N, C-alpha and C positions, 0 to 999 in steps of 0.2 A: 064317505060313510065312516071311515076309520076316525076322522077328526071329530065327528059327532059322538062316537063311542068314548073317545079319550076325554072330551069335555064333560060328558055325563058322568064318567067314572070319577074325574077330578071333583066335580060338584058333589057327588055322593060321598067321597072320602072327606071332603071339607066339612060336610054336614055331620058325618060320623065323628070327626075330630072335635067339632064344636060340642056335640052331645057328650062326648067323653070328658071334655073339660068341665062341663056343668056337673056331671056325675062325680068327678073327682072332687070338686068343691063341696058337694053335698056330703060325700064320704068323709072328707076332712072335718067338716062342721060337726059331724056326728062322732068324731074321733075313732073312726074305723080305719086304723092305720094300714093294715094289710090290704084291705079293699081299695083304699086310696092309692096305694103303691101299685097294685095290679092294674087299676084303671089308668094310672100314669104311664105304665109300660105300654098299654094299648094305645094311648094318646101319642106317645113317641113313635110307636110302630107306624101308625097312620101318617104321621108327619114324614117319616123316612120314605114311605111308599109314595106319598105325594111328590116329594123332592126327587124321586127316582134313585134313592140311595139303597133301597132294599126291594127285592122282588115281592110281589103280592102273594105268591105261592111258595111254599117250602117244598123242596123235592122230597119224595117219599122213600128214596133209596135207603136211608139209614133207619127206617122205622119198621122193617119187616119183623114179623112175629110179635109185635106189640098190639095188644087188644085195645 
């Protein structure tokens, strides 16, 4: 069961990364530099998660009191 979850999660992340790549290309074509940059950061984050270099969740410890 865990293997099925892992495969589905990887497929989902691969799809998200593909969509982010397309969105980045669109933002660059429209010369929306900041938007393209932010999408690129999300693209790289997805890549890191897929490769196991970064956790999917960020711990909440340091964000207390932030609305």
